[in-house]
N, C-alpha and C positions, 0 to 999 in steps of 0.2 A: 215673492219666491224663487228657492232658492233653485239653482243649478244640480238637476235628478246627473251628473258627468266632468269629470275637470280633463280635457286634454292634458300631459304636462310632456315637458320634448328632452330629452335624456339628451349629456353633452354628445355624445357620439348620433344624435343627430334624428333614432329612433323617438318615437310619438307611441308614448303609453297615454291609454284612458284608466280613469280612475272609479267607480262608484261607490253612493251611498252604499253603509251597510245597514238594511234594516233596523237593524235594533245597535240604535248609540250618533245615527251621521257617522260616523268615521269615513274615510274614505280609503276603500278597494279595489285594487289595482285587479284589470280582467288579467289572469291569471295565476291569482290567489287564490287558497284555496283555505275560505273564512267561517265555520260554521252559526247554523244561525241567528244559536242564543249565542254564540259572544257575546259583548258586550265592544263597540267599535265605535267610544269614543268622537264625538265631533271632536274635528281641527288630528286627531290622529288620523299619520300613512300607512297600511302592510302595500309593499310589495311584489310585485308578477312572480311566480315563487314561493313566495313565504305561505309559510299552515298556518292558524291559528286555534284552535280543536275546541268541544264542546264547551261550556262555562269558563273559559276564556274572559280577564273583562281583562280591556284597556282602559288606560285611563286618559284623561285629554294630551292631547299635544306631544303622545308618538309618534315612535320607525322604527318600525320591520322592515329589513332590508329583507333583496331577493337570499330564496330558498333557508332564511328561517322560519321553526318552530314554536311555537309561544303553544304549551301543548294545555290537556283538559287542568281547568278551573286554579293556573295560573291567575295571575291580583299583576299586573302593572300599574304602579303609581305614574304621576303626570309626567312629560317631556323626558319617557324612560326611551335610551335608544336601544336597540337591537341590531347584535351588527352583525351581515353577510355570511348564513348557512351555519347564525348561530342555534343553541339546546336549549329552551327554555323548560328546565319536566316542570314536570305533577304539582299544581299545585301550591308553587314555589311562587314568594310575592312577593315586588321591589321597589324600592325605595324611590321616592320622585329624584329624579332624573339622575339613575342607576344606568350607568354604563356597559350592552355587552357585546364583546370586541366578537371579533371576529372568526367562527366557525368552537368558540366557543362552549363546552355541554354545562350544567345546571342541573343538577341532579335532582329528581322530589321534594319535593315540600324545603328545600336553601332560598334562604331570608337574609337579600339584598339593604344593607341599607340606603337609608337616602347617601345619594352625591357621590357613591362609589364605583369604583371601579371592577370587572371583570373581564382583566391580560384577552388579550387574542386566540386563539388557538388553547384556554386556559380547562383543565374539566377539577367544576366545585361543587362539591360533598358536601349535605350533608353534619354537620356532630351533634354529636350532646344533644336534648329534647325544646323538639315547638315547646315555644313561647305557651300556648294554653296546657303544656301540660307542666304532671309537680311533680317531683320527685320522690318515694314514698325513705 
């Protein structure tokens, strides 16, 4: 039987308790806000103060740092890192091993390619048409 929670000690000696999310089994820190219908895959960690909104999907082995927001309907591939106080917009899609720097802002619908990095403090806007829309 798996443990329902884990306690981790931070570099400054504080102990943070993480609980398994009911939808996916990922670890959510006490003090984080994660919607019940968000999917947080096993092996993913959501730190204190982070927020994951309804319909978001976090793949395996992601890390969402304190203060970060993963907005409604956003999809994170595997091994994605969302830095401290970064915001991933609604319905944004982040490919496998994508990195979002601290305080970066990804606007709604942005697509980040696998293994791409978004610089710390960057403001990324969606350009052109999303992949499923054809121009007439």
